[in-house]
N, C-alpha and C positions, 0 to 999 in steps of 0.2 A: 503493499501499500504507499502511496506517494506520502512521504515525511511530512510535508505540510498539511496534508488531509488529516494524518494522524493527531496532529498537533491541533487543528482545528476541532477535531472530536473532544479532545481532553477539555479546550476551552468551551465547548457547548455543554458540556456535561457539568463542569465545574461551576458554571453560573445557574444552569438550570437547577441543580441543587438548591441554591439560594433563593433564586426566583420564586421556587414553590410556595414559599412562605414569608418572605421578607417585607412585602407591600401589603398582605392581607392579615398577618398575624394580629395587628393592632385590633381589627375588628373582633377576632375569635377571643382576645383578652377580655374586651370590653363585653362581650356576650356571657363570659363566666365570672363575671363582677369584679374585673381587675383591671379596669378602665384608667383608673387612677395610677397605676403600676406600668404602664405601656413604656414610660421612659426607663424603667431600670431594667426591662428585658431587652430593649434596644442598647442600653448602655453596657449590658452584660458583654456583648460584643465587642465594645470598646475595652472595657475593664482586661478581657483575656488577651485583647491585640496588645496591651502593653509590654508582655512578657512571651507569649507563646509564640509569634512570629520570629521574634528574635532566637528563641532557644531553639525552634525547629529549624530555623537557618543555620545556626551551630552546627546542629547535630549533622544536617545535610551537607555541609561544608567539611566537616571532619570524619563522620563515621559510618551513616548510612545513604546510601544512593538517594538523591531527592527523589525520584520517581516513586521507589519503593516507599519512602517516608509518606510521600502523598497519597499512595493507596490506602497505608495502614491508617492514617489519620482520618481519612474519609469513611472507612470502616467503623471505627470508633464513633465518629459523628454521627453516622447513620443509625448505629445502634442505639444510642442515647435518644436520639430524634423520635424514632419509632416507638421506643418505649414512652416518651412524652404523648405522642398521639394516642397510645393504648391507654395510658392513663387518663387522658382527656376523654375517650371514648368510654371510659369505664366510670368515670366521676360524673359525667353529664355536666349540669350546671353548679355542683358541688365541689368544684376544682379548688383544691388548698394553693394558695401561692406559693408555699416553702417547697411543696413536691414537684410542682411544674418548673418552678424556677431553679431548682436543683437539675432537673434532667434536661431543660433547655441550657442551661448554662454549662453542663459537662458537654453537650453537643457542641455549641459554639466554641469551646475550649479547644476542641480537636479541629472544627471547620476553619476558623478563622486563619489560621497559619497557613491553611492550603491554597489561600489566594496568592501570598508570596511564593510559597513553592512551586505552584502551577507556572507563574511566571519566570521563575528561576529555571525550571525543567524546559520551557519553551526556549528561553534565551541560550541556555546551555547546548541545546540540541541544534538549533540553528548555527550557532556559533560553530560548533564541532563539525557541522556540515558546510561551512563557507558561505552562509547565508547572512545578508546585511539584516540585523536588527530591526533597524528603523524603517526599512520597507517591509519586510516580511511579518513582524510581529503583529502591528495594527489590523491586517485582514483577518489574522488567525483569532484575534481578540474581537473582532467584530462579531463572530459567530458564537463567542460566550454571550454576549448580549442577546442573539438571537435564542440560546438557550434559555436564556433568563426571561425573554418573553413568551415562548413556548410555555414555559412551565406557569407562567403567571396567566395567561390566558386558558390553559387548561382548568386551573383553579376557578377562575372567574365563570367559564361556561359549562364545566362539568357538575354544577350546581353545589360545589364544595361550600360556596358563600350563600345559598338561598335561604330564605327564611323570613320571617315577618320583623319589620322594623319597630323597635320601641326605643324612644330616647326620653329617659327621666334619670337624669344623675343623682337625684337624692336616692335613687335606689339603683347602685350599678348593675344589679343583675337584669335591669331591663335596658342596658346598654343594648347596641344592635345584635340582635339575636339571629346568627346564622347556623342552621342546622347543620351537623356534621362538619362545621369549619375545623375541627381538629384533623380531618383527613389531609390537611395540607401539609401535615408532618409526616404521615405516610408516603405522600408522593415525593416529597424531598429524600426521605430515608431511603427509599426504593431507587431513587436516581443515584445516591450516594454509594449504595453495594454495588451497582452497575459499574462507578467509576473505579472503584476499589479494585474489581478485577481488572479494569482495563488499564489501570496505572502500570500494573506489571507487565504488560505487552509492550511499554514505551522502552526507546532507547536507552541505554545506561547512561547515567550523569554521574562520573567518577568523583568519588571523594579526593581530598587533598592528602594523597599519601607521601609527602614530602617527607624525608630522613633527618633533615638539618635540625640542629637544636633548637627548640623553640620554648618561649617563657609561658608560664601560666595564662597569661593574658592571650598569647598565640593559641594555645590548646583550647581556650574555652571560646575563640571565635572573637574576642572583645575589642579585637583591633578594629573591628567596623564601627564602634563607638568612639574611635580617635578621630573620626571624620569631622566631629563637633570642635577639633582643634582649627580647623580651616574655617575661616569666618565665612566665606561664602556658603560652605557647607551647612555650617551651623545655622546661619539667617534661613536657608532654604528648609531645614528641617523644623525650624521653630514656625515659620509660617505656614509650613504644611499641617503642623498641628492646628495653627488657628483656623485654616480652611478646613481642617478635619471636622472643626465642631459643626459645619453645616451638612455633613455626608449624610447623617441618618435621620436627620428631622423629619423630611418629607416620607422617608421610608415608613416610618412609626406612626405620623399623624396626617399625612394626605387623605389615606382611605377614610378613617373616622371623618375627617373634615368633610370631604366632599359628600359622604353619605349622610351626613348631618343635615343637609338641605333637603332630606326627604320628610323632615318636620315642618317645614316651611310649604303651606300649600301650592303657592305658585310654582314651586319646582319639584314637588312630591313625584309628579310622573314623567320626569324629564329621564332622558336616557343616561346621562351622565352620572344622576344621583343614584340611580338602580345598577350602574355597571362600572364604580368606581376604579375596580383593579383594570378593567379592559381601558378605560380613560386614561390613567396612569401609564399603561404598558406604552403608550405613545413615547414616552419618555426614553424607553429603552430603544423604541424605533430610532428615535433622533441619535441615541448612543451610536448604533451601527453605522450610520452615516456620517456622524462626527469622528469616530475613529479612523474611518478613511481619510481623513482631512489631516491627521497628527502630522505625516510626514512633510506634507507641504509646507504647514504653518511653523513646525520645528525648524526646518531648513531656512525658510525664508526671514520667520522672525525672530526665532530662538525662544529660550525657555521663559525667560522674564515676561515677554509679552503675551506668550501663550498663558503662562498662570493668571496674568493681569485678566485676559479674556474670560478664563475660568470663575476667577473672583466675582467680576462683573456680572457673569451670567448667573451667580447664586444670588445676588441682588434682585434680578429680575426674576428669577424662579420663584421667590419668596414674595416680593411685591406683587407679581400677577396671581399669585394664590389670593392674596389680602384684596385685590380688586374685583377678581371675577366671581362668576357663578355658573351652575351648570346650564342657566337658560340662556338670555339674550347677551349674558358675558361669558358663555361658553369658548368662545374665541381666546380670552385672555388665560383660560385654562389650558387650552390648545398651544398657545404661544408659551407658556411656562414649560409645558411638556417638551416643545422643540428645544428650548435654550438649556434645559438639563443634559442635553448631550455634550453641549460645551462645556457646561459646568463639571460634570463628572469626567469627562474622558480627557479634556484638555488638563485637569488637575493629576487625576490618578495614572491615566497611561503614560502622558507625557512625563509626569513625574518619575515615573519607575524606569522609564527609559534613561533620562538624566541620570538617576543614581547607578543605574546599569553602566553607563559610559564613563562616570566620573569615578569609579571606584576600581581597585586591581580586581582580577579574577579570581585570585584566592580567598576575596571576603566577600563576594558579589551575593551569594545567599543570604549572608549575615547583614549586609548593609541593605538589601530588600525588607528583611525583617525590621530592620530599624526603621526604614521608612513607611513601613506597615504600622509599626508600633506607635509612632508620630501622630499618624493619619487616623487610622481606624482604633488606635488604641488611645492616646491622651485625649487626641481631638475629639473624637465620637463619643468619648465617655463623659467628658466635659460637656459637650453639646447636647446629649440626650437627658442629662440630669438637670440642666439648665432649661431646656425646653420643658421638661415635664413641670418644672416649677412654673413656669409661664403660662404653659395651658391649662395647668390644674388650676391657677389663680384668675385665670381670664375666662377660661371655657366651663371646667367641670365645676366650678363653684357655684354656677348659675343654673337655674331650673327652667326659666323661660326660654323658648327655642330662638328668639329674637336676640336676646341677651347673650345666648352662647353663640350665635353667629357673630354679633360683633365682637365678642371676644376671640373668636378665631381669626376675625380680620385684622385685631390689634396686634394678636401673636405673631401673624405673619409679618406685620410692619416692623415689629421688634427685631425679628431674624433678618428681614432685609437690612435694616439699618445697621446690624452688626456687620453682616457681609461688605457691605460699602466701607465701613471704616476700616475693615481688614485689606480690602482693596487698595485704598488711598495710603496706607501704612506701607504696604508691600511696594508700592510703586517709588515710594522715597526711599526705603531702606535697602532692599536688596540691589546689588550690584552685578551684573553679570554681562561682558562684552561680547555680543554675538557674531562669530564669523560664519557666516553663510556657504563660504566656499568649502568648510570642513564639516559643517553640520555640528554635531557634539563631539568635541574631542576626548579622547579616551586619556585620563591621566593616571600615570602610574605611582602608585605610592610604595 
C-alpha cells in the first residue's frame, strides 16, 4: 500500500476517535445532571496533556517505537472509554460524577498523547522516505479532519443525540435529554480498537540507540525543555499556551449553546438548533480546506503572520457566535464555522511543523510533547476552567430562557475579547524573521 495512503488512514482514524464525542459530550453531560461540570471534563483533557504527551514523547524517543506506543495508548484509551459508555448505559440518568469522570479521565490520559505521537510517526516515516514534511503532511492531516467529520455526522444522524429537549437549569437533570447519547463513547472506543491494531502495521520509527555517554537529563529526554532557553522558542511556547486557552471552549459549549435556542419559540424548529452537531461539523469541513493552504501561507508569510491569522480568527470565531442565531442570523454561525479552520489549523498544524523544523531529530518526539503540553495542556486546562466559571455565572445561573441566551452572548464576547488581546500582544512581542526562499530552516542544537 502507498506510504502516504497508510499515513492518511492513520490520520483518519486518529481524529475519528476524537470526533465521535468531542463536540457532543457536553449535551450528554447535561442530560445526566452534569451540565455545570462540562468545563471539568474538557479541562481534564488539558490536565493530562500537561505531562502525558511529554512523557510519551520521551518514551518514544528512547525506548519504545513510536508507532507501537501509539497503538498501545489507543487500546488503553478505548478500553476506558467503552467502560465509561457501559457505565452511562447502566446508570441511565443516575450517573455519578466521580465514576464517570474517573473513567473518562483515564481514557483521555492515554488518548491525548496520541495526537503528538501520531504527528511524530508521520513526520518520521515521511523523512525516512525522503518526503518534504511541509508539503506532504498537510494533505495527510486533512483526512484526519475528514475522519473527525465523519464521526461527528454519524453521531448526529444515527440518532445518538435524539430525544426531547428540556431546559431548566434549576434542575440540571432537565438539561437537554438525548436518549442513548452515551453511545458516542462506544463509537469512539470501537474506532480506537481498530487504530490499535492498525498502528502495529505501520513502518518502524526507530528509537535513539546512541551508545555515547548521556547525562540523566539526556536519558529522560528533558533536553527538549532546554528549548525554553532560546528566547524565540520560549516566547513561541508561551503564546502557544495563551492561544491554547481558546482551543476547547467551542468544543465544550458550542453544542449546548446552539441547542439552547430550542427554548426560544422563534428558533425552536430551525434546522440548526435541532442539528447542532451537523452545523458544527462545518468547522471541520473548513479545516480540511485550510490545512491544504498551510504550505503556501507558511512559505509566503512565515510562522508569525500565520499564527496572527489564527489568533484573529479565534476572535471572529467567538464574536460571531455571540452575534448569530440559527434563524436569520445563521449566516454568522456558518461564518464562525468557516473561520474555525484558520483558527485551529493555522495554529496547531503550523505550530507543530514549526517545532519539528526548529528542533534536532533526537528530541523531536519530546519537543512535540512539549508543544502539546503548552497548548492542549496548560492552555486548554486554564481555558476550560475559566470558561466554566464564565458560563456558569452568566448562563447556568439563569432560569429564564431569554436571560440564558443573553448570558451566552456575554460569554462569547468575553472569549472574543481575550483572543483579541492575545493577538495584539503576540504581534508586538514575538520576533521572527521569515525567509521565503528557505521556508522553515531546520536548526541543529
